[in-house]
N, C-alpha and C positions, 0 to 999 in steps of 0.2 A: 258774629260768625267767628268762632274758633280757628287761629292759622293750624290747628290741628285735623279739622275736619279734610275730608277730601276735596270738595269743590273750593274750599279756601285755599288750598295748597296748589291747586290745579290753576285758579284766578293767578295767584303769585308767581308761577313758574311761566304763564303765559306775559305777563308782564315783563319779567326780568327779561324775555327772547325780545320782544318791541322795542325793551330800551337796550338792547346789545348792540356794541359796537360795530357787531360782526354782521347784522341783521342786513341781508342783500338788496339796500336801496339806495346804495352811492352814495350815501353820506361823507366818506372821505375822499370824494372828489372835488368838495367844496370849502372853501375857506372864508366865503361869504365877504370877501373885502381883506381880508386881515394876508393873504400873499402882497398886495399891492403896498400897505400898510409898511411891512418888514421889509421889501426891496425897496423902498422908498427911505429906509432908515428912521421911519416915524415910529417904528415899536421895537422895541429890544426885551431880551430877559430879564433886566430887573424891572422894567416898567411891567411885565406880562401881567402878575397878579392884581394891580390896581385897574389895570385895562378892561381886565376878564371880569373884574367885582363891577366895574361900572357897565360893562356890555350886557350883564345878568340882569343888574338893576333897573336898565332901560328897555331891551330887545325880550330880555327874559321873559319881566313883566307882562310884555304885551304878547307874545308868544305863548305864553302859559294863559294868560287869558283867553285867548282866543282856542287855546286847548281847552277849556273847561266848556266852552261856552258848544263846540265841536261834542262834547260828551252828553250834551243835555238836548242834544240834538233828536235823539232815540228817545222815544217817550216810552211809557211804562207797557203798554200793547204792543209795543216792538214795530211802529211808525215810523218812519223817517219824514222830519218836517221838512220839506223839497224847500220849502219858500226860505225857511230861516238858514238853512245850510247854504245854500247858493249866495245868500245877502252876507253870512259870515266871510265866504270865500273873497267875494268882490270888493269888501271892507278891508280885509286885511290886504288886498294887494293895492288899495289905495294907500298903504302903509309903506308899501316899499317902492321908492320911487326909484331904486336901480335896478337897470332891467336883469341883469344877471344875477342878483340875490332873488329878485322875484321870481325869475323861472327857475332857480336853483331850488327854491322851495315849493314850487308848484311840481318840480320834477320828482321831487321825493316823497310829496303829499301824494299824487299818482300813483306812483310803484310801490308805496307801502298799503294802497289798498288791493292791488293788484295781487300783491303778495299775499294778502290775506285770502283772495280768491284762489289761492294756487294751494292753500292750505285747506281751505275747507269751502263749503258750498255758504256763503251768506247772501241771501236776496239783498238787505239793506244795504252790504255794501256795492251789488252791484246796480242799484237804484240809486246811491250816490254819484257812483261813475257815469251810470247814463243821464242822468239830470244835469251834472257839471258839462258835461260834453253837448247836450241841446242847447244849451243855455250860454256857452262859450266860456265857461268860469273855469279860473285855475283852481286846482285842490291845493291847498298849502299845508304844507306837512304837520304843523301844530293841529290844523283842524282836523286834519287825518289821523292823527294821534290820538287825539280827543275822541274820536268819532269811533276809533276801534275800541279806545277801554270801553265806550257806552254800550257797544254791540256786546262784547265779551264779559260784559258785566261786572267789570271792573270798579274798582272805588275812585269817585273821581280827584281825590285829594293825590294816593297815591300815583293815578294817571299823570297830573299836572307836575307831581313829582319827579316821575320817572322820564316824562320830557325835558326836563329840564336839565336833569343828570345827563342823559346823552347829549345835549346841548353844549355842555361844558365839556364833557368829555372829547366830543368830536370837534371844537376849538382846540383844545389842548393838543390833539391831537394833530390837528393840521399844524399849528407851531411847532410840534417836536422836528414835523420836517422840514421845517423853514428857518428853525433858531438853532443854537446848540441847546438844547435844551435836553437832556438826559432822562432815562425814564424813571428813575428813583425821584429827581425834583418835580416833574410834572404829577407824579403818584403824591406828592406831596402838596405840590400847587392845587389838586383837586378836592384834596383832604381839608385842607384849609378854608377853601372856599366854600365848604356845604353850608354854614349859617347864612351866606348870600343865597345860595339856592334854597334856603327853606326860606329866609325872609321875602324873595320874592314870588315863592308859591303862595304866602299867606297875602301879600300885597295883591295878587292876582286873582283872589280869592274874594276881595272886598269890590272888585271893578265888574263892571258889564260889558261884554263886547257889542252889545246891543245898543247901548248909549253912546252919546258922544263926551265921554270920559277919558277915554283910554288916549294915550300919547307915547310917543317914543323919538328924542332928540338926541340922534348920533349922525350928524353932519359929515365928521370927519370918516366913519367907516362906509357912508352914503357914497362919498364923492371917492374915495379908495374904489370901493367898488365898480363902479361908473368908470375909472380910467384901468380898471383890470385887463381890458380887451387889447390895451395899446402897452403891455409891456413887453419888452422883447423876448423875454423866456418866461413861461407860465408852465407850473407845476397843478394846478387846481384848475379848474371849469369856472369857480366864480372868487 
């Protein structure tokens, strides 16, 4: 479909809005453990590019894989596969040992789906929220983002890339408030990490969130997230 067609252009605009840092779901309130690392002087500006590249290579691939899986939960006849939807969210919760980061992801995911309902009537979104509530399942941001992309009939590849882009910009934005990192350098940093984002999207395409092939090894970040509640002062919720 040509990008010049009204339908394709509308889908692109919707995707841009979902990936916008100004989307009112609360991403700006979370650092996912970075605040602890910076407060303990374990992360500085010179280390930032290498750190974020590694972060995207680990957590980015994991989350993008679940984003893709969430995208496929909606079948061609617009029926939600509830069993698969719940399994994805339960499994992703198991990948998040740190309570703060796990709850942050769940908070953002639920808010994203509720925001969609505030924009338009989406029966599948209502079904996804209700089934998770009844099963006591958390709704993670990456699975919700993928589900939103599927419901809006956005391309899976574009949806995964958009998710990774907003993930990176959110982390960099948090670092701007915690480190002496100016806007120009932050912009250059995000620009230089574009190949890392693309590589993470490609790796996530080769993985299947329904199989036992996914992994994520980030002990420093997980422990930092666990220590976040005991920081003397905190700017972020996670």
